[in-house]
C-alpha atoms as an extended CHARMM CRD file, in Angstrom:
* protein
*
       116  EXT
         1         1  GLN       CA             71.2120000000      114.7810000000      128.1320000000  PROA      1               0.0000000000
         2         2  VAL       CA             74.1790000000      112.4290000000      128.2770000000  PROA      2               0.0000000000
         3         3  GLN       CA             74.8780000000      110.3230000000      131.3580000000  PROA      3               0.0000000000
         4         4  LEU       CA             77.6200000000      107.7010000000      131.6350000000  PROA      4               0.0000000000
         5         5  VAL       CA             78.1040000000      105.3080000000      134.5510000000  PROA      5               0.0000000000
         6         6  GLU       CA             81.1710000000      103.0620000000      134.7990000000  PROA      6               0.0000000000
         7         7  SER       CA             81.2450000000       99.8390000000      136.8100000000  PROA      7               0.0000000000
         8         8  GLY       CA             83.2540000000       96.6340000000      137.1610000000  PROA      8               0.0000000000
         9         9  GLY       CA             86.4130000000       97.9930000000      138.7410000000  PROA      9               0.0000000000
        10        10  GLY       CA             88.0440000000       96.3590000000      141.7350000000  PROA      10              0.0000000000
        11        11  LEU       CA             91.1350000000       94.6590000000      143.1030000000  PROA      11              0.0000000000
        12        12  VAL       CA             92.7680000000       91.9260000000      141.0320000000  PROA      12              0.0000000000
        13        13  GLN       CA             96.0460000000       90.0220000000      141.1520000000  PROA      13              0.0000000000
        14        14  ALA       CA             98.6570000000       90.6160000000      138.4490000000  PROA      14              0.0000000000
        15        15  GLY       CA             97.9290000000       88.3890000000      135.4660000000  PROA      15              0.0000000000
        16        16  GLY       CA             94.2100000000       88.3830000000      136.1770000000  PROA      16              0.0000000000
        17        17  SER       CA             91.2700000000       89.8840000000      134.3080000000  PROA      17              0.0000000000
        18        18  LEU       CA             88.4660000000       92.4010000000      134.7730000000  PROA      18              0.0000000000
        19        19  ARG       CA             85.6230000000       93.5970000000      132.5620000000  PROA      19              0.0000000000
        20        20  LEU       CA             84.5490000000       97.2170000000      132.8500000000  PROA      20              0.0000000000
        21        21  SER       CA             81.1250000000       98.4340000000      131.7570000000  PROA      21              0.0000000000
        22        22  CYS       CA             79.9250000000      101.9010000000      130.7800000000  PROA      22              0.0000000000
        23        23  ALA       CA             76.1490000000      102.2830000000      130.7880000000  PROA      23              0.0000000000
        24        24  ALA       CA             74.9370000000      105.2490000000      128.7320000000  PROA      24              0.0000000000
        25        25  SER       CA             71.6600000000      107.1450000000      128.5870000000  PROA      25              0.0000000000
        26        26  GLY       CA             69.3090000000      107.7230000000      125.6820000000  PROA      26              0.0000000000
        27        27  SER       CA             70.6230000000      105.0320000000      123.3010000000  PROA      27              0.0000000000
        28        28  ILE       CA             73.7280000000      107.0870000000      122.5520000000  PROA      28              0.0000000000
        29        29  VAL       CA             76.2160000000      104.2170000000      122.2940000000  PROA      29              0.0000000000
        30        30  GLY       CA             75.2620000000      103.5090000000      118.6900000000  PROA      30              0.0000000000
        31        31  SER       CA             75.2970000000      107.2110000000      117.7810000000  PROA      31              0.0000000000
        32        32  SER       CA             78.6710000000      108.2850000000      119.1320000000  PROA      32              0.0000000000
        33        33  THR       CA             82.3420000000      107.4580000000      119.3770000000  PROA      33              0.0000000000
        34        34  MET       CA             82.9860000000      105.8010000000      122.7330000000  PROA      34              0.0000000000
        35        35  ARG       CA             86.3830000000      105.8910000000      124.4070000000  PROA      35              0.0000000000
        36        36  TRP       CA             88.0800000000      104.6370000000      127.5610000000  PROA      36              0.0000000000
        37        37  TYR       CA             90.6980000000      106.6940000000      129.4040000000  PROA      37              0.0000000000
        38        38  ARG       CA             92.6150000000      106.0970000000      132.6150000000  PROA      38              0.0000000000
        39        39  GLN       CA             94.4470000000      108.2030000000      135.1720000000  PROA      39              0.0000000000
        40        40  ALA       CA             96.9810000000      106.8620000000      137.6540000000  PROA      40              0.0000000000
        41        41  PRO       CA             97.9440000000      108.7680000000      140.8300000000  PROA      41              0.0000000000
        42        42  GLY       CA            100.2100000000      111.6900000000      139.9910000000  PROA      42              0.0000000000
        43        43  LYS       CA             99.8880000000      111.0670000000      136.2400000000  PROA      43              0.0000000000
        44        44  GLN       CA             98.0460000000      112.7380000000      133.3800000000  PROA      44              0.0000000000
        45        45  ARG       CA             94.9030000000      111.1450000000      132.0310000000  PROA      45              0.0000000000
        46        46  GLU       CA             95.7000000000      108.9260000000      129.0400000000  PROA      46              0.0000000000
        47        47  TRP       CA             93.6210000000      107.4580000000      126.2560000000  PROA      47              0.0000000000
        48        48  VAL       CA             93.2590000000      103.6650000000      126.3180000000  PROA      48              0.0000000000
        49        49  ALA       CA             90.8260000000      102.5280000000      123.6020000000  PROA      49              0.0000000000
        50        50  GLY       CA             88.0710000000      103.7610000000      121.3020000000  PROA      50              0.0000000000
        51        51  ILE       CA             85.2750000000      102.4910000000      119.0780000000  PROA      51              0.0000000000
        52        52  THR       CA             83.5120000000      104.6490000000      116.4700000000  PROA      52              0.0000000000
        53        53  ARG       CA             79.9060000000      104.5480000000      115.3180000000  PROA      53              0.0000000000
        54        54  GLY       CA             81.2430000000      102.7040000000      112.2580000000  PROA      54              0.0000000000
        55        55  ASP       CA             82.9290000000      100.0970000000      114.5040000000  PROA      55              0.0000000000
        56        56  ASP       CA             86.4970000000      101.2170000000      113.8810000000  PROA      56              0.0000000000
        57        57  ILE       CA             88.5960000000      100.2320000000      116.9100000000  PROA      57              0.0000000000
        58        58  ASN       CA             91.9420000000      101.5490000000      118.1600000000  PROA      58              0.0000000000
        59        59  TYR       CA             94.0920000000      100.8850000000      121.2290000000  PROA      59              0.0000000000
        60        60  ALA       CA             96.9840000000      102.5420000000      122.9910000000  PROA      60              0.0000000000
        61        61  ASP       CA            100.2570000000      100.6740000000      122.4620000000  PROA      61              0.0000000000
        62        62  SER       CA            100.4760000000       99.9310000000      126.1820000000  PROA      62              0.0000000000
        63        63  VAL       CA             97.3210000000       97.7720000000      126.1210000000  PROA      63              0.0000000000
        64        64  LYS       CA             97.3480000000       96.2290000000      122.6310000000  PROA      64              0.0000000000
        65        65  GLY       CA             96.9120000000       92.4770000000      122.7580000000  PROA      65              0.0000000000
        66        66  ARG       CA             95.5880000000       92.5920000000      126.3260000000  PROA      66              0.0000000000
        67        67  PHE       CA             92.4770000000       94.8310000000      126.2840000000  PROA      67              0.0000000000
        68        68  THR       CA             89.3700000000       94.5830000000      124.1000000000  PROA      68              0.0000000000
        69        69  ILE       CA             86.7330000000       97.2920000000      123.6360000000  PROA      69              0.0000000000
        70        70  SER       CA             83.2270000000       96.3360000000      122.5000000000  PROA      70              0.0000000000
        71        71  ARG       CA             79.6690000000       97.6210000000      122.6370000000  PROA      71              0.0000000000
        72        72  ASP       CA             76.1020000000       96.3600000000      122.8570000000  PROA      72              0.0000000000
        73        73  ASN       CA             73.8230000000       98.9540000000      121.2630000000  PROA      73              0.0000000000
        74        74  ALA       CA             70.6530000000       97.2360000000      122.5110000000  PROA      74              0.0000000000
        75        75  LYS       CA             71.9010000000       97.6070000000      126.0940000000  PROA      75              0.0000000000
        76        76  ASN       CA             73.4390000000      101.0520000000      125.4870000000  PROA      76              0.0000000000
        77        77  THR       CA             76.6300000000       99.7640000000      127.0590000000  PROA      77              0.0000000000
        78        78  VAL       CA             80.3360000000       99.8340000000      126.1790000000  PROA      78              0.0000000000
        79        79  TYR       CA             82.7520000000       97.2810000000      127.6380000000  PROA      79              0.0000000000
        80        80  LEU       CA             86.4760000000       97.0650000000      128.2510000000  PROA      80              0.0000000000
        81        81  GLN       CA             87.7420000000       93.5140000000      128.7330000000  PROA      81              0.0000000000
        82        82  MET       CA             91.1490000000       93.6510000000      130.4360000000  PROA      82              0.0000000000
        83        83  ASN       CA             93.3530000000       90.5460000000      130.4680000000  PROA      83              0.0000000000
        84        84  SER       CA             96.9190000000       89.8920000000      131.6560000000  PROA      84              0.0000000000
        85        85  LEU       CA             96.6830000000       92.8530000000      133.9920000000  PROA      85              0.0000000000
        86        86  LYS       CA             99.8550000000       94.4810000000      135.2960000000  PROA      86              0.0000000000
        87        87  PRO       CA            100.4450000000       96.7000000000      138.3470000000  PROA      87              0.0000000000
        88        88  GLU       CA            101.0240000000       99.6280000000      135.9720000000  PROA      88              0.0000000000
        89        89  ASP       CA             97.4050000000       99.2670000000      134.8100000000  PROA      89              0.0000000000
        90        90  THR       CA             96.2940000000      100.5370000000      138.2240000000  PROA      90              0.0000000000
        91        91  ALA       CA             94.2490000000      103.7020000000      137.6520000000  PROA      91              0.0000000000
        92        92  VAL       CA             90.8030000000      105.2250000000      137.6490000000  PROA      92              0.0000000000
        93        93  TYR       CA             89.1640000000      104.2780000000      134.3460000000  PROA      93              0.0000000000
        94        94  TYR       CA             86.8020000000      106.7520000000      132.6620000000  PROA      94              0.0000000000
        95        95  CYS       CA             84.2740000000      106.3640000000      129.8700000000  PROA      95              0.0000000000
        96        96  ARG       CA             83.8080000000      109.1860000000      127.3310000000  PROA      96              0.0000000000
        97        97  ALA       CA             81.1780000000      109.8010000000      124.6300000000  PROA      97              0.0000000000
        98        98  ASP       CA             81.9160000000      112.0980000000      121.6810000000  PROA      98              0.0000000000
        99        99  PHE       CA             79.4450000000      113.6080000000      119.2100000000  PROA      99              0.0000000000
       100       100  PRO       CA             79.9660000000      115.8010000000      116.1360000000  PROA      100             0.0000000000
       101       101  PHE       CA             80.0140000000      119.5090000000      117.0190000000  PROA      101             0.0000000000
       102       102  ARG       CA             79.7260000000      118.8240000000      120.7680000000  PROA      102             0.0000000000
       103       103  SER       CA             82.1240000000      118.6490000000      123.6630000000  PROA      103             0.0000000000
       104       104  GLY       CA             82.7790000000      115.1820000000      125.0330000000  PROA      104             0.0000000000
       105       105  TYR       CA             80.9200000000      113.7850000000      128.0250000000  PROA      105             0.0000000000
       106       106  TRP       CA             82.6750000000      111.9550000000      130.8690000000  PROA      106             0.0000000000
       107       107  GLY       CA             81.6030000000      109.3510000000      133.3620000000  PROA      107             0.0000000000
       108       108  ARG       CA             82.7300000000      109.5920000000      136.9870000000  PROA      108             0.0000000000
       109       109  GLY       CA             85.2140000000      106.7110000000      136.7540000000  PROA      109             0.0000000000
       110       110  THR       CA             85.7970000000      103.3150000000      138.3390000000  PROA      110             0.0000000000
       111       111  GLN       CA             88.9020000000      102.2750000000      140.2870000000  PROA      111             0.0000000000
       112       112  VAL       CA             91.0690000000       99.4010000000      139.0420000000  PROA      112             0.0000000000
       113       113  THR       CA             93.8460000000       98.1760000000      141.3430000000  PROA      113             0.0000000000
       114       114  VAL       CA             96.2800000000       95.4490000000      140.2570000000  PROA      114             0.0000000000
       115       115  SER       CA             98.3570000000       93.9110000000      143.0290000000  PROA      115             0.0000000000
       116       116  SER       CA            101.6870000000       92.0910000000      142.7640000000  PROA      116             0.0000000000
């Protein structure tokens, strides 16, 4: 059983910051690759950031230098710190857990809105 619950979204002014959290079930954060995706209205879902079980980290070019992904295995939680937010960052943000030889598991998403 894999359950993911995102939180921390909200309304923020351009240039501001938010920290998203993804709480996972069954101590899976330390046993899987965790990723963040986002989907803006009328757009395809896009990958934002990822962290592997070996702590390799990658970011989409659009968020490099502004976003930071991290995890706390003891709390079974993955975070996405978002700084210098832009209106184009407005989207629903989703957490995803991936395991070898399994399909990925998605959270339900949290809304991030960046105003001008």
